[in-house]
TILUMTI-970396 format. One record per residue (C-alpha): x, y, z; residue number from 1; residue in three letters. Coordinates in steps of 0.05 Angstrom, whole numbers, plus 5000, padded with zeros to 4 digits. Layout:
BEGIN
X	Y	Z	NUM	Ala
...
//
This chain:
BEGIN
5237	5046	5258	1	Met
5217	4997	5203	2	Lys
5287	4968	5202	3	Arg
5284	4958	5277	4	Ile
5218	4921	5270	5	Ala
5247	4876	5215	6	Ile
5309	4862	5256	7	Ala
5267	4844	5317	8	Leu
5224	4797	5275	9	Leu
5285	4761	5247	10	Phe
5315	4756	5316	11	Thr
5250	4727	5343	12	Leu
5244	4676	5286	13	Leu
5317	4655	5295	14	Ala
5307	4646	5370	15	Ser
5244	4606	5359	16	Val
5279	4561	5309	17	Tyr
5339	4548	5353	18	Met
5295	4534	5414	19	Phe
5248	4489	5374	20	Ser
5303	4440	5356	21	Gln
5300	4409	5426	22	Asn
5231	4431	5451	23	His
5160	4418	5428	24	Lys
5131	4488	5419	25	Ile
5084	4520	5371	26	Gly
5024	4490	5336	27	Ala
5017	4433	5287	28	Glu
4982	4440	5219	29	Leu
4928	4392	5243	30	Ser
4912	4441	5299	31	Glu
4914	4502	5254	32	Ile
4866	4473	5203	33	Arg
4810	4469	5255	34	Lys
4802	4545	5249	35	Asn
4771	4565	5182	36	Lys
4782	4641	5186	37	Asn
4850	4676	5185	38	His
4859	4750	5199	39	Leu
4928	4782	5186	40	Asp
4950	4854	5199	41	Leu
5011	4880	5162	42	Asp
5053	4920	5212	43	Ile
5109	4938	5164	44	Lys
5086	5011	5162	45	Asn
5059	5013	5233	46	Ile
5103	5072	5251	47	Phe
5075	5115	5194	48	Ser
5003	5102	5215	49	Gly
4952	5046	5217	50	Leu
4917	5077	5157	51	Gly
4973	5053	5112	52	Asn
4970	4981	5137	53	Ala
4942	4924	5096	54	Thr
4889	4879	5127	55	Leu
4883	4807	5100	56	Leu
4824	4761	5111	57	Tyr
4833	4687	5092	58	Lys
4783	4630	5090	59	Arg
4805	4558	5085	60	Ser
4769	4512	5035	61	Tyr
4771	4440	5013	62	Gln
4779	4418	4941	63	Ser
4745	4352	4927	64	Gly
4727	4296	4974	65	Asp
4799	4279	4995	66	Leu
4832	4319	5050	67	Ile
4906	4336	5042	68	Asp
4931	4330	5114	69	Val
4998	4362	5095	70	Asn
4971	4429	5071	71	Ser
4916	4481	5078	72	Ile
4884	4518	5019	73	Arg
4857	4588	5030	74	Leu
4821	4642	4992	75	Leu
4846	4711	5013	76	Arg
4822	4782	5009	77	Leu
4867	4842	5023	78	Ser
4852	4916	5029	79	Ala
4891	4980	5042	80	Arg
4868	5052	5043	81	Ile
4910	5115	5055	82	Asp
4871	5179	5044	83	Asn
4884	5252	5060	84	Gln
4830	5305	5049	85	Ile
4842	5379	5062	86	Thr
4781	5421	5081	87	Phe
4814	5490	5077	88	Thr
4812	5533	5014	89	Asp
4871	5530	4967	90	Asp
4910	5596	4975	91	Pro
4951	5582	4913	92	Thr
4889	5594	4871	93	Arg
4878	5664	4898	94	Lys
4911	5728	4870	95	Pro
4943	5746	4936	96	Asn
4988	5807	4940	97	Asp
5040	5786	4991	98	Thr
5113	5766	4998	99	Ala
5095	5701	5033	100	Phe
5098	5632	5001	101	Val
5033	5594	5003	102	Phe
5025	5519	5007	103	Phe
4963	5475	5006	104	His
4968	5403	5030	105	Pro
4954	5351	4976	106	Ser
4888	5315	4972	107	Asp
4904	5241	4965	108	Ile
4863	5179	4952	109	Ile
4903	5114	4953	110	Asp
4861	5050	4954	111	Phe
4882	4979	4938	112	Gln
4845	4913	4940	113	Ile
4869	4843	4925	114	Gly
4837	4775	4915	115	Leu
4875	4710	4910	116	Gly
4890	4641	4936	117	Phe
4943	4613	4983	118	Glu
4969	4545	5002	119	Arg
5004	4531	5068	120	Gln
5050	4472	5084	121	Lys
5083	4454	5149	122	Met
5159	4445	5152	123	Asn
5180	4426	5222	124	Lys
5155	4483	5266	125	His
5145	4534	5209	126	Phe
5090	4542	5158	127	Val
5114	4558	5087	128	His
5061	4586	5040	129	Tyr
5055	4610	4969	130	Phe
5001	4634	4921	131	Gly
4980	4691	4876	132	Val
4938	4754	4884	133	Asp
4899	4794	4833	134	Gly
4910	4868	4849	135	Ile
4871	4932	4835	136	Leu
4900	4998	4858	137	Asn
4871	5068	4850	138	Phe
4913	5130	4865	139	Phe
4892	5203	4858	140	Lys
4926	5266	4883	141	Ser
4922	5341	4877	142	Asp
4995	5359	4883	143	Asp
5002	5434	4896	144	Asp
5064	5474	4880	145	Phe
5093	5530	4921	146	Leu
5075	5599	4896	147	Asn
5097	5668	4917	148	Ala
5069	5736	4899	149	Tyr
5109	5800	4902	150	Phe
5070	5864	4889	151	Ser
5018	5827	4849	152	Gly
5068	5788	4807	153	Val
5069	5712	4812	154	Ala
5138	5681	4820	155	Asn
5134	5609	4799	156	Asn
5190	5576	4759	157	Ser
5145	5518	4738	158	Thr
5089	5564	4717	159	Arg
5039	5516	4749	160	Thr
4999	5516	4812	161	Thr
4968	5447	4813	162	Asp
4982	5379	4783	163	Arg
4925	5329	4784	164	Phe
4949	5257	4780	165	Leu
4906	5195	4772	166	Lys
4935	5125	4765	167	Val
4899	5058	4759	168	Ile
4940	4994	4767	169	Arg
4917	4923	4758	170	Thr
4953	4857	4752	171	Gly
4979	4796	4789	172	Ile
5025	4788	4849	173	Asn
5056	4718	4859	174	Pro
5080	4712	4931	175	Phe
5112	4665	4981	176	Phe
5124	4671	5056	177	Gly
5138	4639	5123	178	Val
5094	4639	5185	179	Lys
5104	4614	5256	180	Tyr
5044	4596	5299	181	Tyr
5055	4606	5373	182	Phe
4988	4574	5384	183	Thr
4934	4548	5336	184	Pro
4907	4620	5337	185	Arg
4967	4668	5342	186	Ile
5021	4675	5289	187	Ser
5073	4721	5259	188	Ile
5095	4720	5187	189	Gly
5137	4751	5132	190	Ile
5119	4754	5058	191	Glu
5154	4773	4994	192	Thr
5134	4769	4920	193	Gly
5136	4798	4850	194	Ile
5087	4848	4820	195	Ser
5067	4848	4746	196	Leu
5018	4906	4736	197	Leu
4987	4945	4679	198	Tyr
4980	5019	4694	199	Phe
4940	5076	4663	200	Asn
4961	5146	4684	201	Gln
4931	5215	4672	202	Thr
4964	5281	4690	203	Ile
4931	5350	4685	204	Arg
4966	5414	4704	205	Glu
4938	5483	4721	206	Val
4983	5538	4694	207	Glu
4989	5612	4709	208	Leu
4971	5659	4653	209	Glu
4990	5733	4658	210	Glu
4959	5788	4614	211	Lys
4964	5863	4612	212	Leu
4894	5893	4614	213	Val
4889	5969	4613	214	Asn
4960	5974	4640	215	Gly
4948	5924	4696	216	Arg
4977	5855	4702	217	Leu
4922	5804	4712	218	Glu
4936	5732	4732	219	Val
4889	5675	4714	220	Ser
4891	5600	4721	221	Phe
4886	5556	4659	222	Val
4877	5481	4661	223	Glu
4918	5446	4609	224	Gly
4900	5385	4567	225	Asp
4907	5318	4602	226	Pro
4970	5278	4588	227	Val
4956	5203	4587	228	Lys
5004	5144	4588	229	Ser
5001	5070	4602	230	Asn
5048	5011	4607	231	Gly
5073	4952	4647	232	Ile
5103	4957	4716	233	Gln
5145	4901	4746	234	Thr
5172	4902	4817	235	Arg
5205	4855	4866	236	Phe
5172	4865	4934	237	Asn
5230	4849	4979	238	Asn
5185	4858	5041	239	Leu
5113	4858	5020	240	Arg
5080	4842	5087	241	Phe
5103	4835	5159	242	Leu
5042	4806	5194	243	Thr
5012	4790	5260	244	Val
4957	4738	5252	245	Gly
4897	4710	5288	246	Tyr
4855	4649	5267	247	Thr
4785	4632	5291	248	Phe
//
């Protein structure tokens, strides 16, 4: 579905460009700059849920006394949140005596916020823009493994029941993109960029421990020591945002 949305956007942009060669359509930069506030919704992941979409708020500003009539400068704030919290008890932590396989959905917290600046320039009927964002991302998950018990004996090849993962990423994201304004208020856009992020990661695993006590096999859960790592992550964001925008 995402590929269909991208194909439709490119088709629409191409149609607008061909039509605009002989017709006066769209909005001029002088009309757009009258609206100080810009609100963009990333619809790239719209088919996997609005909770995974990024919302961008932009506010135009003026630097100095002179007005650059050929461009618009904006400060921008972006935010995305994608959480999943399970309220049921975790069956993989109980010494069940059954031949069934248990599974507990992961608890996930995925939050990202960005702050940066953007500059827009008009080229014929399209607005080209570029800038850089500072990014902070926090990700945490409780990734449960499948576990089976047969006559009181745990069958788990990994010998773990849970893996707790926490990752913090921070860095910069230079970007550039293209927007088309149907009116001074309504626009569509596409954005790409490069990420350069520092990450700090912590993993903790809960293992199964089996002991014979008075001739009986007892299973307990032991939390291992955290494993920490850090480094630099670079990524080319071929399609960072696919936006529908509104200015006011």
